[in-house]
Phi, psi and omega in degrees: 000353183300130182095346179275166180242138170240109187057236181257025178247128178257123182284129184242336182199152176268129182256330181171173180235133178251194183297325182229354186223168173250140180246130182234155165277138180218159179251124177280106187285344177278315185259354176066044180222158176271141181222173170256138181238127182250121181238153176292144173301151184300326181287352179251008185299327181265006183271107182296325181294321179293320177298317180296323180293318179295319178296320179296321178297315180296318181295319179297313182295327182295339178282343193251136176223094185212142183297342181255017176236132178303129185274135175264136180257325189197161173216128189205176175225150176217104185067233180268006182261125172254135185211162179232139179252126179228169179297145180277121182252128180253107181176204179225151180287162176297329177298321178291320183293317184284346178296342178268356179129168181302153180266158177295153184301319181297320180291321177299316181297316180296314179298318179299319178298317183288322177295317179299322177297319178296318180295320180299318178296318180294314183295327177297332179267009179078020182253123173252126186294310177074354180219042179286126182197166181303327181288346181252019176229127179248141168252117184288169179297340177273002177085015181265131178275132181232126174271131182226185178057073175267031182296335178257006185300146179241131175274103190292346181262009178226152177295143181228158179295158177292144176256131177267109187278346181300327180290353178299336184295347182265354177110255180284127184193189188283003181236003182131187178247120194312311185299342184247007183278140175289155181307320181293332175290317180299323180281351181077025182268174178297142181233164173213198185300338181292339174291323174294324178297323174298315178300323176296317178299318179296323179293313180294325177301316180293322178295328183279331187244342185081006179218161179285163180301329179230127191267358183302138182262331180282132185306316182295317179295323180293316178299318178297322179295316179300319183284326195235343183260162176253129181293149175296137176303135184307321183291336176288345178261010177095006179294144182267010182288161180277163182301325181296313179296320177300318179297322178297314182298313183291328176295321177298330186266013177301141179296315183277120180305329182291344180261354175278176166301139184275339177219160176293332177297324177295324177297316178301315179302316182293322181288336179268009174105357177288164179283123179301124183296142178279131179298130179217155182305328182289338184259348185284152175278352178237174197280304187208143178263144181270156181296150172268137178241158191231144174213147183296130177271116184300149180074303183288334181055039178238173185283143177253114182250117177270128180255121182259144180292146184302142178068015189294323182298315179298316180297319182297317181293323176296319179297318180298315178296324183295334182301331180291338183254353185293153180286125183281134182216139176233133176265106180287154183307128178294133178287140179269109181257017184284349182077013182223111182299335181290350179269007180302323181300325183290317178295318179295320179296320178295324176300311182296319182293327176292322176300314180296318181296312180291334181296345179286347183270114186292338179282354177248145170248102191261122183297138183289163183302317187306318181282319185290329183292344176291347180255020176293125181062026182283146177262002181292153181287153177305322181296317181293320179296314180299320179296316181295325182270351179069040182236165178266324190235148175237141169254119175250143182194179181217154181232138174231122178249123181222109181060239183262012182242149177228136174236134172240126173248136185213159173215152177254128183245126168281100192295322183296323183257359180053049181239134175277117182274334185194150171211155181189164178230148183223133180240135176211160171289155182300332178287346181251030185297327179288324175294325177298315177300319179296319178303310182296314183298316179297321178296320179296313181301317179293320185291322183272357173056050173256149179285140176229133180291161177303323180293320178295317178296324178298316181291327177297323183279347186284119183225174176212160173286145181254138167279114186306320181293321179294318180294320177298315180298322179296313181294325175297321177298318179298318180299317180290319182300323183293345180278341169051055166236164180302317182296313183288328177294319178293322176294323178298319178300316178300319180292318177297320180296323176297317179301315181293327179292320181286327180222085188298341181263021181263096186300319182303331179296316178292323177297323177295319177301314180300315181299318180296316181293327176296317179292322177296327183290339184284332185225318198260333184234152175292146182305320182295340178270321187268318189296314178299328178290321175297319179297314181299315181294321178299316180297323178295318178298317183287333175294333179272314183220099183288353178264008181291104183296322179297316179293320178297318180294321178294316178298319179299321180298316179296313184294326180277305193263003173236316180263350178059036176262081193293314182297317180297318180296317179298318179298317178299318182292320178293327176293318178300317181293325178296321181282331177214088183299341180265015179283092184302321181299320180294318178297317182295318180294323176296319176299318178300313181296317180295325177295318178300323181281359179083010180266069193293322181297313177298321182299315181298323178299316180292320178296323178298319178295316179303318180291326178293332180275333180221069191294341182261007181281120175294322183295313181295325177298317180294316180299328182293340180271341186303318179300328178292315181293311181293332176279001174067028171266074190293323180298315180292324178298319179292317180298314182293320178298316181297320179299316180293318183292333178295330178270332183218083184298342183272005182285083187298320182295322178296317180296324179298316181292321177298321179299317180295321178295318175302315183298318181293335177273357180087005177271076189290325182294319177296321178297315181296321179299315179296319183292320179294322177297318179297316181290338179292336178274320180200134180274111182241130183306318183295324178290320176299320180296318178294320177300315178301315181301311184292320179298321177296318178296325182279355181081011179268070189292324180296315178295323179296319180294329176294318177296321180295320179297322178295321177298317180296324178297316179296320181297323182290337184247357183203214186238129174241125184301141178304325181295323176297319177297321180296322179300320179296316182295324177297318179297327180278352181082009181265084187290324179298317178295322179300315179295327176299316179291322178295325177295320176296321178299320179293319181294321181270359180056048177297132186302320184302340182298338181293342178271358187306316186299323186249359185290116179299331180296339182263010181305322181298343184264352192297332181281351183274132179304333180295333180295310180297324179298321179291321178299321178294331180297327179266011171062037176257355173213152178283000000 
């Protein structure tokens, strides 16, 4: 472009290339001065989003008049060229300066003061920079610090487009530059000026040490470090700065925005020697900060700090209560119109993904996949299906996949009145399948006229391009996982791993791996083999998408039922429910956790919600009875079990719990009958152990020895949980052996150990000091 004219500006030299634009020196022929001109790269000329970003930068800068902010003079177009005119700055960026090594403390302090002054001026005008980094700060030859490149700036007092944070994994993108992004930016949450304060801290850290706060080079590892690790203090890395300056930098880099400086003016006060103000509820712009909880981050061996949004516990409980009043909706399995039966997995997968997308809307109660899939190809009337699922509305639809194109046609049916409320069709390329789901979900929300919060609408609009092969591998994994055998779960993991390899920023693939390992840990694998793998996969998913309700619920399961970190697990589950109130698994797991903690009334409430979301689930039905059984209300447990079994005689887990309640009441024959019926469907070691226990209590020793022999046969060819072995030893009266097995259960962190405190089968051991010691091991008593 050198020598060309844009309006009355003649381009004279090329100065540099940015993420989306080229910067040139130009001569203003009207005013007779040299300026800098920023134009879009030629490959972005037709990109409306890039044009909007350049216009946003000019608009943001035009609001600001500060000696430490690059001044904008003009914004114009000439033909197909859109450009911005700013003051010409002669100097070098902080990135260039620090490339020669760390800066002296006095210079760092001065630069920090000037950047903070620029930020304070911007924030007063409602402008958040969002991409503060050494490359976006120039120190002129006269020594003046100038903040530039407001291309990502957000006007906090005006509505703005949604930012898709998944693309953050690539570095420069529409949400900031990953190494300098605050944790809330990485998670895609709402931001304010405190996110810029984090960027200032990251910039000053680099000036002081010559390196970024986190040195990881792989995007996923870097995102995990930003979210969960604590940066090394600069002076421990050899920095010559004083302790006060180090404290200012580290305060800026706090994970929780409420623990950072609340304004740039506070940063200035601290840098000039004032006492850094202590964060307190009265000074925060938000209500209350939640505690940080910690779990070992695999591989990195550093602390994992979860930052919770202020007031989240209150909001989460309100959201949970709201589920009882939310409008019920079920997405029936999409019909496969592709003419190829092998594409059924794709239609089923799209059904589930649409359920997950709509589940983010708290005003809707969206039925889980498990129950709706029972109506695949069903001839039942919409009214009967809606009644069975306990919903008001049904979404019926069909999917056609042809080559690289996908079409979804759908309608919303008011089942009670048999009225179609809305219908529509949506076409997208296969690479835009997530946008297609968003299209349908947004249309549904508008059609059923339910309120959605700005955050919920933001998440609905958030999409990414799909790698077709990666998405196919993921859906194949979901299909395999649903079959729930050891072989299919292992194959599902392989398919999910393929998906993650093809598209490393696809969080659901890692969440799927975590889910499979959790299921394997219940029957097929020892906890020490399966649980850490589930934890690792969950963390990878959350490093990509911190709003993944499935990954949060899986991580909570590990933290609660393997690591016995009860408070942290509860917080994770409430966070999962906040992001997807219709996540039945999260509600059910929270109910399970609350029951273990002895909070039976709260537990029953969560189980009721889980059942309303997945009313045909045998597992959720059984869990809903557990608080009654563990609370030793055996009569009510029997009544509720009988009611469920009358509607679903095949609910084996429910029958198992009724058998245990019968046994505790001394009705051994009824218990034995239920247990034999359960075993006729599938031989499970834990059921055999209870049968052995009841037979011994009933005096049927010969039958008990037959059950014991069957258990030994299973043990010789597979895995029997130590807790199951302990149950057998208690029945035999061998308490020392029982404690030996319970000790093994504690060492291997067997999940069943969490029931030890309340398990009626373990009553004979309660007087032994070893019993209380074991209960303390699982952190259920001090």
